[in-house]
C-alpha positions as CSV (number, residue, x, y, z in Angstrom):
1,M,-52.9,16.4,11.7
2,K,-52.0,19.8,13.0
3,I,-49.8,22.2,11.1
4,E,-48.1,25.2,12.7
5,Q,-46.5,27.7,10.4
6,R,-43.8,30.2,11.3
7,T,-41.3,32.2,9.2
8,V,-37.6,32.4,9.9
9,G,-36.0,34.9,7.6
10,K,-37.1,33.9,4.1
11,V,-37.9,30.3,5.1
12,V,-41.3,29.0,6.1
13,V,-41.2,26.2,8.7
14,L,-44.2,24.0,8.9
15,S,-44.2,21.9,12.1
16,I,-46.5,18.9,11.7
17,T,-48.1,17.0,14.6
18,G,-50.1,13.8,14.3
19,D,-50.5,11.6,11.3
20,I,-50.0,12.5,7.6
21,A,-52.7,10.3,6.3
22,M,-55.9,10.2,4.3
23,N,-58.6,12.0,6.1
24,E,-62.4,11.6,6.0
25,T,-62.7,13.6,2.7
26,G,-60.1,11.4,0.9
27,G,-57.2,13.7,1.1
28,S,-54.6,15.2,3.4
29,R,-54.2,18.9,4.3
30,L,-50.4,19.0,3.9
31,V,-50.2,19.5,0.2
32,D,-52.9,22.1,0.4
33,H,-51.1,24.0,3.1
34,V,-47.8,23.9,1.1
35,R,-49.7,25.3,-2.0
36,K,-51.1,28.1,0.2
37,V,-47.6,29.0,1.4
38,L,-46.4,29.0,-2.3
39,H,-49.4,31.2,-3.2
40,E,-48.3,33.7,-0.5
41,G,-45.0,34.0,-2.3
42,H,-42.8,31.7,-0.3
43,N,-40.8,29.0,-2.0
44,R,-38.3,28.0,0.7
45,I,-40.0,25.5,3.0
46,V,-38.9,23.2,5.8
47,L,-41.3,20.4,6.9
48,D,-40.6,19.6,10.6
49,L,-41.7,15.9,10.9
50,G,-40.4,15.4,14.5
51,H,-43.9,15.0,15.9
52,V,-45.4,12.9,13.1
53,R,-46.6,9.6,14.4
54,Y,-47.6,7.9,11.1
55,V,-47.5,8.4,7.4
56,D,-49.7,6.3,5.0
57,S,-49.4,6.1,1.3
58,T,-51.6,9.1,0.8
59,G,-49.4,11.1,3.1
60,L,-46.3,10.0,1.4
61,G,-47.8,11.0,-1.9
62,D,-48.6,14.4,-0.4
63,I,-45.0,14.9,0.7
64,V,-43.8,14.1,-2.8
65,E,-46.5,16.3,-4.4
66,A,-45.5,19.1,-2.1
67,L,-41.9,18.8,-3.2
68,A,-42.9,18.8,-6.9
69,A,-45.1,21.9,-6.3
70,V,-42.2,23.7,-4.6
71,L,-39.7,22.7,-7.3
72,N,-42.1,23.9,-10.0
73,R,-42.0,27.3,-8.4
74,G,-38.2,27.4,-8.4
75,G,-38.0,26.7,-4.6
76,A,-36.8,24.0,-2.3
77,L,-38.5,21.9,0.3
78,K,-36.4,20.2,3.0
79,L,-37.2,17.8,5.8
80,L,-36.4,18.3,9.4
81,N,-36.4,15.8,12.4
82,V,-37.2,12.8,10.2
83,T,-38.2,10.0,12.6
84,R,-36.7,6.6,12.2
85,R,-40.1,5.3,11.0
86,I,-40.4,8.0,8.3
87,N,-36.7,7.5,7.4
88,D,-37.3,3.8,6.9
89,L,-40.4,4.5,4.7
90,L,-38.4,6.9,2.6
91,A,-35.6,4.4,2.2
92,I,-38.0,1.5,1.3
93,T,-39.7,3.6,-1.3
94,R,-36.3,4.9,-2.6
95,L,-37.2,8.5,-1.9
96,L,-34.6,9.1,0.8
97,T,-32.1,10.5,-1.7
98,T,-34.8,12.8,-3.2
99,F,-35.1,14.9,-0.1
100,E,-32.6,16.9,1.9
101,C,-33.0,15.8,5.5
102,F,-31.7,17.6,8.6
103,E,-31.6,16.9,12.3
104,Q,-31.0,20.5,13.4
105,E,-33.2,23.4,12.4
106,T,-30.3,25.8,12.2
107,E,-28.7,23.5,9.6
108,A,-31.9,23.2,7.6
109,L,-32.3,27.0,7.5
110,A,-28.6,27.6,6.6
111,S,-28.9,25.2,3.7
112,F,-31.0,27.7,1.9
113,E,-28.3,30.3,1.9
114,P,-26.2,30.5,-1.3
115,S,-22.8,29.1,-1.0
116,V,-19.7,29.5,-3.1
117,V,-19.4,26.5,-5.4
118,P,-15.9,25.8,-6.6
119,R,-15.6,26.0,-10.3
120,W,-14.5,22.3,-10.6
121,E,-17.6,21.2,-8.7
122,S,-20.0,23.3,-10.8
123,D,-18.5,21.6,-13.9
124,D,-18.9,18.2,-12.4
125,P,-21.5,16.2,-14.5
126,T,-22.7,14.3,-11.5
127,M,-23.9,17.5,-9.9
128,E,-26.4,17.9,-12.8
129,H,-27.3,14.3,-12.5
130,R,-28.3,14.9,-8.8
131,R,-30.4,17.9,-9.8
132,E,-32.2,15.9,-12.4
133,A,-32.8,13.0,-10.0
134,I,-34.6,15.4,-7.6
135,K,-36.7,16.9,-10.4
136,S,-37.7,13.5,-11.7
137,H,-39.4,12.4,-8.5
């Protein structure tokens, strides 16, 4: 697995190439890289998965662990260019609704910008339910 990092505004984009899977040492570098980004003070992260060939259970666990680490720092982690194979894996494991997924980088980046929420929507109890669902995974 190869990870290329670049910053666009206040968002760090991690472009991943190869497999997100257990390596020879029994782990994956993805969650370590996300923790390094968090340690550097960035908590808005996009994972570009467009060039990922394969994700095993360790890799899937790392993606979920990365999300948890980012949420614990008050940030957000979003997925970009989710392949059909990864989409199916997220659907089967019922994690698809846990992640915000985007097909275009511009949309993913724009999703970090604050938007005006109508008062009626902010009072909607289902909005809180959605926030809690993300936190619980």
